[in-house]
C-alpha positions as CSV (number, residue, x, y, z in Angstrom):
1,M,7.5,-11.1,26.6
2,Q,6.4,-10.5,23.0
3,S,3.7,-8.0,22.1
4,K,0.5,-9.2,20.3
5,E,1.9,-7.7,17.0
6,E,5.1,-9.6,17.4
7,R,3.4,-12.9,18.1
8,H,1.1,-12.6,15.1
9,G,3.5,-10.9,12.6
10,P,5.6,-12.8,10.1
11,T,8.8,-14.3,11.4
12,C,10.8,-13.5,8.3
13,M,9.9,-10.1,6.9
14,L,11.9,-10.7,3.7
15,A,10.0,-13.9,2.9
16,H,6.7,-12.0,3.6
17,E,7.7,-9.1,1.3
18,M,8.8,-11.5,-1.5
19,I,5.5,-13.5,-1.2
20,T,3.6,-10.2,-1.5
21,K,5.5,-9.2,-4.7
22,L,5.3,-12.6,-6.2
23,S,1.6,-12.7,-5.6
24,A,1.2,-9.5,-7.6
25,L,3.3,-11.0,-10.4
26,I,1.1,-14.1,-10.4
27,G,-2.0,-12.0,-10.6
28,Q,-0.5,-10.1,-13.6
29,C,0.3,-13.4,-15.3
30,D,-3.3,-14.5,-14.8
31,L,-4.5,-11.4,-16.5
32,L,-2.1,-11.7,-19.4
33,I,-2.9,-15.4,-19.9
34,G,-6.6,-14.4,-20.1
35,M,-5.8,-11.8,-22.8
36,T,-3.6,-13.9,-25.1
37,E,-4.4,-16.5,-27.7
38,P,-4.5,-20.0,-26.1
39,G,-1.4,-22.0,-27.2
40,S,0.5,-19.0,-28.3
41,V,4.2,-18.5,-27.4
42,I,3.3,-15.5,-25.2
43,E,0.6,-17.6,-23.3
44,K,3.1,-20.4,-22.8
45,K,5.9,-18.2,-21.6
46,T,3.5,-16.3,-19.3
47,A,2.2,-19.6,-17.8
48,Q,5.8,-20.7,-17.2
49,I,6.5,-17.4,-15.3
50,H,3.3,-18.0,-13.3
51,R,4.3,-21.6,-12.4
52,I,7.9,-20.6,-11.3
53,A,6.6,-17.7,-9.2
54,A,4.0,-20.0,-7.6
55,L,6.7,-22.5,-6.8
56,V,8.9,-19.8,-5.1
57,V,5.9,-18.7,-3.1
58,D,5.3,-22.2,-1.9
59,E,9.0,-22.5,-0.9
60,L,8.9,-19.2,1.0
61,K,5.7,-20.2,2.8
62,E,7.4,-23.5,3.9
63,H,10.5,-21.4,5.1
64,Q,8.1,-19.2,7.1
65,R,6.4,-22.2,8.6
66,K,9.7,-23.7,9.7
67,A,10.9,-20.4,11.1
68,D,7.6,-20.1,13.0
69,E,8.1,-23.6,14.5
70,E,11.6,-22.8,15.5
71,G,10.4,-19.6,17.1
72,L,7.8,-21.4,19.1
73,K,10.4,-24.0,20.3
74,A,12.8,-21.3,21.3
75,G,10.3,-19.0,23.0
């Protein structure tokens, strides 16, 4: 039988750690975008990095959701 921590913890620790790091990157992008000239090359490139990081976070969350479903089916 799983402990309470095991039941409520993330199924995939790698995905969890990557989401945490990407979230920090997204936050830094938000700060940089707010400090740059609208429409500048730096603002556009930073916004692109933000979008890509957000897409990866979404993919990792979907991976975690599927892993959680599989875990529930198995256990």
